[in-house]
C-alpha positions in Angstrom: 74.1 120.9 58.3 71.2 119.8 60.5 70.9 116.5 62.2 67.6 115.3 63.7 67.0 112.9 66.5 64.0 111.7 68.3 63.1 113.9 71.2 66.1 115.9 70.9 66.7 119.2 69.1 69.9 120.3 67.5 70.0 123.4 69.9 69.4 121.4 73.0 72.3 118.8 72.5 73.8 118.4 76.0 77.3 117.5 75.3 80.4 119.5 74.5 82.0 118.0 71.4 85.0 119.0 69.4 85.2 117.4 66.0 88.1 117.7 63.6 87.5 116.2 60.2 90.0 116.3 57.2 87.6 117.4 54.5 90.1 117.4 51.7 93.2 118.9 50.2 93.6 121.7 47.6 96.8 122.5 45.8 98.2 126.1 46.7 101.6 127.0 46.0 104.1 124.3 46.3 102.2 121.9 48.6 98.7 120.8 49.8 96.8 122.8 52.2 94.8 120.8 54.8 91.2 122.1 55.2 89.6 121.4 58.5 86.0 121.6 59.7 85.7 122.4 63.4 82.3 122.2 65.1 81.2 122.3 68.6 78.0 122.1 70.7 77.4 123.0 74.3 74.0 124.5 74.5 71.6 123.9 77.5 69.0 126.3 76.1 65.4 125.6 77.3 66.3 123.8 80.5 63.8 126.1 82.5 61.0 126.1 80.2 60.8 122.4 79.5 60.5 121.6 83.2 57.5 124.0 83.8 55.0 121.5 82.4 56.4 118.1 82.3 52.9 116.8 81.1 53.3 118.3 77.7 54.1 116.0 74.8 53.7 113.0 77.1 56.5 114.0 79.3 58.9 113.7 76.4 59.9 117.4 76.7 61.4 117.1 80.1 65.1 117.2 80.7 64.8 113.9 82.6 63.3 112.2 79.5 66.2 113.6 77.3 68.7 112.2 79.8 67.3 108.7 79.5 67.6 108.9 75.6 71.1 110.6 75.9 73.4 107.7 75.4 71.6 106.4 72.3 71.4 110.0 70.7 74.9 110.8 71.4 76.2 107.6 69.6 73.7 108.2 66.8 75.1 111.8 66.4 78.5 110.6 66.0 77.5 107.9 63.5 75.4 110.3 61.5 78.0 113.1 61.4 80.6 110.5 60.1 78.2 109.4 57.5 77.4 112.9 56.4 81.0 113.9 56.1 82.0 110.7 54.6 84.7 110.0 57.2 84.1 106.6 58.8 86.7 107.0 61.6 86.2 110.7 62.2 87.7 111.6 65.7 85.3 112.8 68.4 86.2 114.3 71.7 83.5 114.5 74.4 83.9 116.8 77.4 81.7 115.5 80.0 79.2 117.9 81.7 81.3 118.2 84.9 80.1 121.5 86.3 79.6 121.3 90.0 82.8 119.2 90.3 82.9 116.0 92.2 80.3 117.2 94.7 77.6 117.1 91.9 74.6 115.3 93.3 71.9 116.0 90.8 70.8 112.7 89.3 70.1 113.8 85.7 73.6 115.4 85.5 75.3 112.3 86.8 73.4 110.3 84.4 74.4 112.3 81.5 78.1 112.0 82.5 77.8 108.2 82.7 76.3 108.2 79.3 78.9 110.3 77.8 81.6 108.0 79.3 79.5 105.0 78.1 79.6 106.0 74.5 83.3 106.7 74.5 83.8 103.1 75.7 81.9 101.5 72.8 84.0 98.8 71.1 83.0 100.3 67.6 84.4 103.7 68.7 87.7 102.4 70.1 90.5 104.6 69.3 88.4 107.3 67.6 86.2 108.7 70.4 87.5 109.9 73.7 85.7 111.5 76.8 87.5 114.1 78.8 86.7 114.1 82.6 86.2 117.8 83.5 85.0 117.7 87.2 88.5 118.3 88.2 88.4 121.5 86.4 85.4 123.0 88.4 86.3 126.1 90.6 84.1 127.3 93.4 82.6 130.8 93.5 85.0 132.1 96.0 87.8 132.0 93.4 85.6 132.8 90.3 83.9 135.9 88.7 80.4 134.7 89.2 78.1 132.2 91.1 76.5 130.6 88.0 77.5 127.0 88.6 76.1 125.8 85.3 78.4 128.2 83.6 81.4 127.0 85.5 81.2 130.2 87.6 82.6 132.1 84.6 86.1 130.7 85.6 88.8 131.4 82.9 91.0 128.7 84.3 88.4 126.2 84.0 87.7 127.1 80.4 91.3 126.9 79.5 91.7 123.5 81.2 88.7 122.0 79.5 89.9 123.1 76.1 93.4 121.9 76.9 92.3 118.6 77.9 90.0 118.2 74.8 92.8 119.4 72.6 95.3 116.9 74.0 92.7 114.1 73.6 92.2 115.0 70.0 95.9 115.0 69.3 96.1 111.5 70.7 93.2 110.3 68.6 94.9 111.8 65.5 98.2 110.1 66.4 100.0 113.4 67.0 100.5 112.9 70.7 101.2 109.5 72.2 99.4 108.7 75.4 102.0 108.6 78.3 103.3 105.2 79.2 106.3 103.6 81.0 108.0 100.3 81.0 108.9 98.4 84.2 112.6 98.6 83.4 112.5 102.3 82.8 110.5 103.3 86.0 110.7 100.8 88.8 112.8 97.9 90.1 111.7 94.6 88.5 113.4 92.4 91.2 110.6 91.0 93.3 107.8 93.1 91.6 104.6 91.0 91.9 102.0 93.6 91.0 102.1 96.7 88.5 98.6 97.9 87.9 99.1 100.7 85.6 95.9 102.7 84.3 97.8 103.6 81.1 98.1 100.1 80.2 96.0 96.9 80.3 92.7 98.4 81.3 89.9 96.7 79.4 86.8 98.8 79.0 83.3 97.4 78.0 80.4 99.6 77.5 82.1 102.5 79.2 83.1 100.6 82.4 86.4 98.7 83.5 85.8 95.1 83.0 89.5 94.1 83.9 92.9 95.5 84.7 96.0 93.5 83.7 99.0 93.1 85.9 102.1 94.3 84.0 104.5 92.4 86.3 105.4 88.8 85.9 103.3 87.2 88.5 100.7 84.3 89.1 98.1 87.0 89.6 97.5 88.4 86.0 93.9 89.8 85.7 91.9 91.7 88.1 88.2 91.4 87.1 85.0 93.1 88.1 82.8 90.2 89.1 80.3 91.4 91.7 77.6 93.4 90.1 74.8 91.3 91.5 75.7 92.0 95.1 75.9 95.8 94.6 72.5 97.2 96.0 73.2 100.4 94.1 74.9 100.6 90.7 77.7 98.4 89.4 80.7 96.8 90.7 82.7 98.0 87.6 84.9 101.2 88.0 85.5 103.7 85.3 88.7 104.7 83.2 89.5 108.4 83.5 91.8 109.3 80.6 94.3 112.2 80.5 94.3 113.4 84.1 96.3 116.7 83.9 97.0 116.6 87.7 99.3 113.5 87.0 100.9 114.8 83.9 98.2 113.4 81.5 98.2 109.9 82.7 95.1 107.8 83.1 93.4 106.7 86.4 90.9 104.2 87.3 87.8 105.8 89.4 86.5 103.7 92.1 83.2 104.4 93.8 82.8 101.4 96.2 83.7 99.1 93.4 86.3 96.4 93.3 88.5 94.2 90.9 89.4 90.9 92.1 92.1 88.4 91.2 91.1 84.8 91.5 94.4 83.4 92.8 94.1 82.4 96.4 97.8 82.3 97.0 99.6 84.7 95.0 100.3 87.2 97.8 100.3 85.0 100.8 104.0 84.9 101.5 104.2 88.8 101.9 102.8 88.7 105.4 104.3 85.3 106.3 108.0 86.1 106.0 109.1 87.7 102.8 107.9 91.3 103.7 106.6 93.7 101.2 106.8 97.3 99.8 103.9 99.0 97.9 103.4 102.3 96.2 100.1 103.9 95.2 99.6 107.0 93.0 96.1 108.1 94.1 93.6 110.7 95.1 90.5 110.4 97.4 87.0 111.6 97.2 84.6 112.2 100.2 84.0 108.7 101.5 80.7 106.9 101.6 80.9 104.7 104.6 79.7 101.2 104.8 81.5 100.3 108.0 82.7 103.1 110.1 86.3 104.2 109.1 86.9 101.2 107.0 87.2 102.3 103.4 89.8 100.2 101.8 91.6 100.7 98.4 93.3 97.3 98.4 93.9 94.1 100.4 94.2 90.4 100.5 92.5 89.6 103.7 91.0 86.2 104.2 87.2 86.1 103.9 86.7 84.5 107.3 88.4 83.2 110.4 90.8 85.9 111.7 91.0 87.7 108.3 94.7 87.7 107.9 96.5 89.5 105.2 97.5 93.1 104.6 95.5 96.2 103.6 95.3 99.9 103.3 92.5 102.4 103.5 91.0 105.4 104.9 88.8 106.6 107.8 85.5 108.2 106.9 87.2 111.6 107.2 89.9 110.5 104.8 92.6 109.9 107.5 95.2 107.4 105.9 95.8 103.9 107.4 97.4 100.8 106.6 98.0 97.4 108.4 99.0 93.8 108.4 97.0 91.0 110.2 98.9 88.0 111.3 95.8 85.7 111.9 96.6 85.0 115.6 93.7 87.0 116.9 90.5 88.4 115.4 90.3 92.1 116.7 90.3 94.8 114.0 93.0 96.8 115.8 95.2 95.1 118.3 98.9 94.0 118.6 98.3 91.2 116.1 96.4 93.5 113.8 98.0 97.0 114.1 96.6 100.0 112.5 99.4 102.3 111.2 97.9 105.8 111.1 98.7 108.5 108.7 97.5 112.1 108.0 94.2 113.2 106.8 94.3 113.4 103.0 92.9 116.3 100.9 90.1 115.5 98.5 91.0 115.4 94.7 94.7 115.9 95.4 97.1 113.4 94.1 99.6 111.7 96.4 102.5 109.1 96.4 101.6 106.7 99.2 103.6 103.8 100.2 103.9 101.0 102.8 106.7 98.7 103.9 106.9 95.6 106.1 110.1 93.9 107.1 111.2 90.4 106.2 111.6 87.5 108.6 109.5 85.4 110.9 110.1 87.2 114.1 109.1 90.8 115.0 109.2 93.3 112.1 108.3 96.8 111.6 105.5 98.2 109.4 105.9 101.7 108.0 103.6 104.2 106.2 104.8 106.9 103.9 103.1 110.0 102.2 105.0 111.8 99.5 108.4 111.2 101.2 111.0 108.9 102.4 110.4 109.5 106.1 107.7 107.3 107.4 104.7 109.1 108.8 104.2 106.4 111.3 105.5 102.8 112.1 104.4 99.9 114.3 105.8 96.6 115.3 104.1 93.2 114.4 104.8 89.6 115.1 104.9 87.5 111.9 103.0 84.3 111.8 104.5 81.9 109.2 101.1 79.9 109.2 98.9 82.7 108.2 96.8 82.1 105.3 95.5 85.2 103.5 93.6 85.1 100.3 92.7 86.8 96.9 93.9 90.3 96.2 91.3 92.9 95.8 91.6 96.4 94.5 89.1 99.1 95.7 88.3 96.8 98.7 90.1 94.7 101.4 89.1 91.3 100.4 86.8 89.3 98.0 83.8 90.3 100.2 81.3 87.9 98.5 78.7 88.7 101.3 78.7 92.5 100.9 80.8 93.9 98.0 81.3 97.5 97.9 80.5 97.7 101.6 84.0 98.4 102.9 85.4 100.0 99.8 86.8 103.4 99.0 85.9 106.3 96.7 88.7 107.8 94.8 91.2 107.3 91.9 94.2 104.9 91.5 96.6 105.7 88.7 99.2 103.0 89.7 99.6 100.4 92.3 102.9 98.6 92.6 103.7 95.8 95.0 107.2 93.9 95.7 107.4 90.8 97.8 110.3 92.2 99.7 111.0 95.4 101.7 113.0 97.7 99.3 116.1 99.2 100.9 116.1 102.9 101.7 118.1 103.7 98.6 115.8 101.6 96.3 112.9 103.2 98.1 114.2 106.7 97.4 114.9 106.0 93.8 111.3 104.5 93.2 109.7 107.5 95.0 111.7 110.0 92.9 111.0 108.1 89.7 107.2 107.9 90.3 107.0 111.7 91.3 108.8 112.7 88.2 106.8 110.3 85.9 103.5 111.6 87.2 104.4 115.3 87.5 104.2 115.2 91.3 107.9 116.1 91.8 107.2 119.9 92.4 105.6 119.4 95.6 
């Protein structure tokens, strides 16, 4: 079969696609035999030549031109293959062009990956097209047979992981493997749970980007919405859904790159720092940070947007040193006795952790604790509670609803789960929750 597209030849189609189509059944022996057509395309042929003379063909032969047409062409390719084979909902799995890993900086390659994810997020392709994130599978030359980055350094582990990821995604599309999920009662304590953002459930994707994330807990704060596109100097305020992350047992994660999701309720989380106390858990990994304000790269927070900025938050220094804190609103200082910084270790890039924080209950002096992959706090500090504090909206990917500079004090990384209780869990409850999360996200071996 041949499929023609404007400005793109069959042999230079830039995606890795696996297509499985049930072409028909034939009788053989006692039962039907299923006949499958399998096709794949991952060819970068001609990359060197077509850039030699970009003036040829009005510039339409350059790789940059093809990238600009990529999203439209890929969507049309899927539609045309389905039409040709007569299978309207033929499953497609796209492995994005992730060579170079998360340090890839070449604009055309990044645009290609954005286009691949966008097509998988089209409403018309919902449940029948998936995009597998492959940047996690890239291995450097030091542990590979070659130094050809565009051939994934000839690394066999990389090739296996890409194939495995695509195969699992195809099985899910074909209904043979259910995506991982967990109910609140099975996994975590429901008592006092006010936030459960689970990337396996409740993530609404529009045009390849996350439009909202639904809170699975019974709470006043239900929807966390991307609303700040106009204020972002570069790109969009919408994060991206990353499906089937092998590092956490095949669960999904939401990828933030200085983007945020905001809940509009001003008061839903106020009481956590004015007397009730709190416990939070995050299943997350970090990327290299792109600093907007030195050492302030927050992954969540409900700080008041003005005054003394009271509330609680957690984030990273520019070198990925972990920190958390609560601000009681008595003084303004970023780090002082009323706004203490609880410092943790420097986190490894692209490694998943179970991170947690806990603040004691009461209106006197309480303790704030920070945990990393364990039940023993890596750091703790005292704080005087202010019952009259007035925090604000909860933001994910940023420390507050920063209407004046969205994305400026935000983090780069992935969140698979964020849980918050409006009370300090007991040590036994904390241990049980940690163990459940580690098992559920395949992190218990560490």
